[in-house]
C-alpha positions in Angstrom: -29.0 -12.4 13.4 -30.3 -14.0 16.7 -33.4 -12.5 18.3 -31.5 -11.2 21.3 -29.1 -9.4 19.0 -31.9 -7.8 17.1 -33.4 -6.7 20.4 -30.1 -5.1 21.3 -30.1 -3.3 17.9 -33.6 -2.1 18.5 -32.6 -0.7 21.9 -29.8 1.3 20.3 -32.1 2.7 17.5 -35.0 3.4 19.9 -37.3 1.7 17.4 -37.7 -1.6 15.6 -34.9 -2.0 13.0 -35.9 -2.8 9.5 -34.8 -6.1 7.8 -32.5 -4.1 5.6 -30.8 -2.4 8.6 -30.4 -5.8 10.4 -28.8 -7.2 7.2 -26.5 -4.2 6.9 -25.3 -4.6 10.5 -24.6 -8.3 10.0 -22.6 -7.6 6.8 -20.6 -4.8 8.5 -19.9 -7.0 11.5 -18.9 -9.9 9.3 -16.6 -7.7 7.2 -14.9 -6.3 10.4 -14.3 -9.7 11.8 -12.8 -10.9 8.5 -10.4 -8.0 8.4 -9.3 -8.6 12.0 -8.7 -12.3 11.3 -6.6 -11.4 8.3 -4.5 -8.8 10.2 -3.6 -11.3 13.0 -4.4 -14.9 12.1 -2.8 -16.5 15.1 -4.2 -14.0 17.6 -7.6 -14.3 16.2 -7.7 -18.1 16.5 -6.7 -17.8 20.2 -9.8 -15.7 21.0 -13.2 -16.9 22.1 -16.2 -16.4 19.9 -17.4 -13.7 22.4 -14.1 -11.9 22.1 -14.2 -12.0 18.3 -17.7 -10.6 18.2 -16.8 -7.9 20.7 -13.7 -6.8 18.8 -15.6 -7.0 15.5 -18.4 -4.8 16.9 -15.8 -2.3 18.1 -14.1 -2.2 14.6 -17.5 -1.8 13.0 -18.3 1.1 15.3 -15.0 2.8 14.3 -15.9 2.3 10.7 -19.3 3.9 11.2 -17.7 6.9 13.0 -15.2 7.3 10.1 -18.1 7.2 7.6 -19.9 9.9 9.6 -16.8 12.1 9.6 -16.4 11.6 5.9 -20.0 12.6 5.3 -19.4 15.9 7.3 -16.2 16.5 5.2 -18.1 16.1 2.0 -20.9 18.4 3.1 -18.3 21.1 4.0 -16.5 20.7 0.7 -19.8 20.8 -1.2 -20.9 24.0 0.5 -17.5 25.6 -0.2 -17.5 24.5 -3.8 -21.1 25.6 -4.5 -20.1 29.1 -3.3 -17.0 29.1 -5.5 -19.0 28.0 -8.6 -21.7 30.6 -8.0 -19.1 33.3 -7.8 -17.3 32.0 -11.0 -20.6 32.0 -12.9 -21.4 35.6 -11.7 -17.9 36.9 -12.7 -18.0 35.3 -16.2 -18.7 37.9 -19.0 -21.0 35.5 -20.9 -24.2 33.6 -20.0 -24.4 31.2 -17.1 -24.7 28.3 -19.5 -21.5 29.3 -21.2 -19.8 29.6 -17.8 -21.0 26.1 -16.9 -19.8 24.7 -20.2 -16.3 26.1 -19.5 -16.4 24.8 -15.9 -16.8 21.2 -17.3 -14.7 21.2 -20.5 -11.8 23.1 -21.9 -12.6 25.9 -24.4 -9.8 27.5 -26.5 -11.6 30.8 -27.1 -9.8 32.5 -24.2 -13.0 33.9 -22.7 -12.8 34.3 -19.0 -10.2 32.6 -16.7 -12.0 29.4 -15.7 -10.0 26.3 -15.3 -12.2 23.4 -16.4 -12.6 20.1 -14.6 -11.2 18.5 -17.8 -8.1 20.7 -17.7 -7.6 20.1 -14.0 -7.9 16.3 -14.3 -5.4 16.3 -17.2 -3.0 18.5 -15.2 -3.1 16.1 -12.2 -2.6 13.1 -14.5 0.3 14.7 -16.4 2.0 15.8 -13.2 1.9 12.3 -11.8 3.3 10.9 -15.0 6.0 13.6 -15.0 7.2 12.6 -11.6 7.4 9.0 -12.5 9.2 9.6 -15.8 11.7 12.0 -14.3 12.6 9.7 -11.5 12.9 6.6 -13.5 14.8 8.1 -16.4 17.2 9.7 -13.9 17.8 6.3 -12.4 18.2 4.5 -15.7 17.4 6.0 -19.2 16.6 2.5 -20.4 13.8 2.0 -18.0 11.1 2.0 -20.7 12.8 -1.1 -22.1 11.0 -2.9 -19.3 7.8 -2.6 -21.2 9.3 -4.0 -24.4 10.0 -7.5 -23.1 8.0 -10.0 -21.0 10.9 -10.4 -18.5 10.9 -6.7 -17.7 7.2 -6.7 -17.1 7.4 -9.7 -14.9 10.2 -8.1 -12.8 8.2 -4.9 -12.4 5.0 -6.8 -11.4 7.0 -8.9 -8.9 8.5 -5.8 -7.3 5.0 -4.2 -7.1 3.8 -7.2 -5.2 6.7 -7.2 -2.7 8.9 -9.9 -4.4 12.5 -9.2 -5.1 13.2 -9.6 -8.8 16.9 -8.9 -8.7 16.3 -6.1 -11.2 17.3 -2.7 -9.6 15.5 -0.7 -12.3 12.3 -2.6 -11.8 12.6 -2.1 -8.0 13.1 1.6 -8.4 10.2 1.8 -10.8 7.9 -0.1 -8.4 8.9 2.1 -5.5 8.2 5.3 -7.5 4.8 3.9 -8.7 3.8 3.1 -5.1 4.7 6.6 -3.9 2.7 8.3 -6.6 -0.3 6.0 -6.3 -0.4 6.7 -2.5 -0.1 10.5 -3.0 -3.0 10.4 -5.5 -5.1 8.2 -3.1 -4.6 10.7 -0.3 -5.3 13.7 -2.6 -8.6 12.0 -3.7 -9.6 11.4 -0.1 -8.9 15.0 0.8 -11.2 16.0 -2.0 -14.0 13.9 -0.5 -13.2 10.4 -1.8 -13.0 7.4 0.4 -10.4 4.9 -1.0 -8.9 2.7 1.7 -5.4 1.3 1.8 -4.7 -2.5 1.4 -1.5 -3.7 2.9 -0.8 -6.1 0.1 -2.0 -3.9 -2.8 0.5 -3.8 -5.7 -1.3 -2.5 -8.8 -4.6 -2.4 -10.5 -5.6 -5.8 -11.9 -7.9 -6.6 -14.8 -9.3 -9.9 -16.1 -10.2 -10.1 -19.8 -13.9 -11.2 -20.0 -13.3 -12.9 -23.4 -10.2 -14.8 -22.2 -11.8 -15.9 -19.0 -15.0 -17.0 -20.8 -12.9 -19.0 -23.3 -10.4 -20.4 -20.7 -8.9 -23.8 -21.6 -10.1 -23.7 -25.2 -6.9 -25.4 -26.5 -7.3 -28.2 -23.9 -10.9 -28.6 -24.8 -10.1 -28.9 -28.5 -7.9 -31.8 -27.7 -10.8 -33.7 -26.3 -12.7 -33.6 -29.6 -12.6 -35.9 -32.5 -10.7 -34.6 -35.6 -13.9 -33.8 -37.3 -15.4 -32.0 -34.3 -12.1 -30.2 -33.7 -12.0 -28.9 -37.3 -15.5 -27.7 -37.1 -15.0 -26.0 -33.7 -11.9 -24.2 -35.0 -13.7 -23.1 -38.2 -16.6 -21.7 -36.3 -14.4 -20.3 -33.5 -16.5 -22.0 -30.9 -15.7 -21.4 -27.2 -15.4 -24.3 -24.8 -18.6 -25.3 -22.8 -19.2 -23.1 -19.8 -18.5 -25.8 -17.3 -15.2 -26.8 -19.0 -14.0 -23.1 -19.2 -15.1 -22.5 -15.6 -13.4 -25.5 -14.1 -10.2 -25.0 -16.1 -9.9 -21.3 -15.0 -10.7 -22.2 -11.4 -8.1 -25.0 -11.4 -5.5 -22.6 -12.9 -6.2 -19.8 -10.4 -6.5 -21.6 -7.1 -2.9 -22.7 -6.8 -1.8 -19.1 -7.0 -4.1 -17.5 -4.4 -3.4 -16.8 -0.8 -5.8 -19.0 1.0 -5.5 -17.1 4.2 -7.4 -14.2 2.6 -10.6 -16.2 2.0 -12.5 -16.4 5.2 -16.0 -17.2 6.5 -18.1 -14.4 8.0 -16.8 -15.3 11.5 -13.2 -15.1 10.4 -12.5 -18.9 10.1 -10.8 -20.0 6.9 -12.9 -21.4 4.1 -12.4 -25.1 3.2 -11.6 -26.3 -0.3 -15.2 -26.7 -1.4 -16.1 -23.2 -0.2 -13.2 -21.6 -2.0 -13.9 -23.5 -5.2 -17.5 -22.4 -5.1 -16.5 -18.8 -4.5 -14.2 -18.8 -7.5 -16.8 -20.5 -9.7 -19.0 -17.5 -8.9 -16.1 -15.1 -9.6 -15.6 -16.8 -13.0 -19.2 -16.4 -13.9 -19.2 -12.7 -13.0 -16.1 -12.0 -15.1 -17.2 -14.2 -18.0 -20.6 -12.5 -18.2 -19.4 -9.0 -17.5 -21.5 -8.9 -14.4 -24.8 -9.7 -16.2 -25.3 -12.7 -13.8 -25.8 -10.2 -11.0 -28.5 -8.2 -12.7 -32.0 -8.5 -11.3 -34.5 -8.7 -14.2 -37.3 -7.5 -11.9 -35.5 -4.2 -11.4 -35.5 -1.5 -14.1 -32.5 0.7 -14.5 -32.2 4.1 -16.2 -29.5 6.6 -17.0 -28.4 9.4 -14.7 
């Protein structure tokens, strides 16, 4: 951050901002500018740098206000919930520890009328699944056949990501999933959570650490001599790190939406920048996040 910008921040704080605060402000402004650039690419390119910074700052300010409002909501919910828990413990015929145990986990001894966190979570999950099953089975009793063949899974994933598959059952299933996922998101936020909404979100995604770390193994084996190949197969050796990384990155990049990968000022990354970004992503997935651990910092259990 430029010295004059830091001076402006100090004026707002009424004191000298710490290095951590300055970094946090830079990161928040950068994130806001990237989000604005993604929302309206053409309009963003037409703006001057000053206009971009001004709009990014306004968006960041709205984000800060929303965070402050969320903090107040959580405080109010916490006060209410503590009062309810204290009354529940006082009304329980057994000891306070027994009451706390039943608040956390289900007990089948029928003592008291406490609904545990475990039971409530199970009820929410089962109700969501019930709504999905009822709707999908009413539409087509053979819906679950989608999960028995690769074509059905492909159609469902396409529909979840906004692509027409030509399969009406998959389309109905995707629509129902989106409705339930959004209802659960809103319910979580009303309870104090803070999960945002992405316009292009389709479904949860997961990358297998083992498969990513061993990406391109079959292609790598082809580069070995017959003796080396036999030995590598017998020992189940993974490909070298650089080979697996470059193979995975080369496979992923053609499928990504390049307009989503922006510099801090909202400008699009070039090929080298995107490649380096995905190389870092590969390392994080392949190591299970170990590459981001700081050996100088100790960690304990909560």
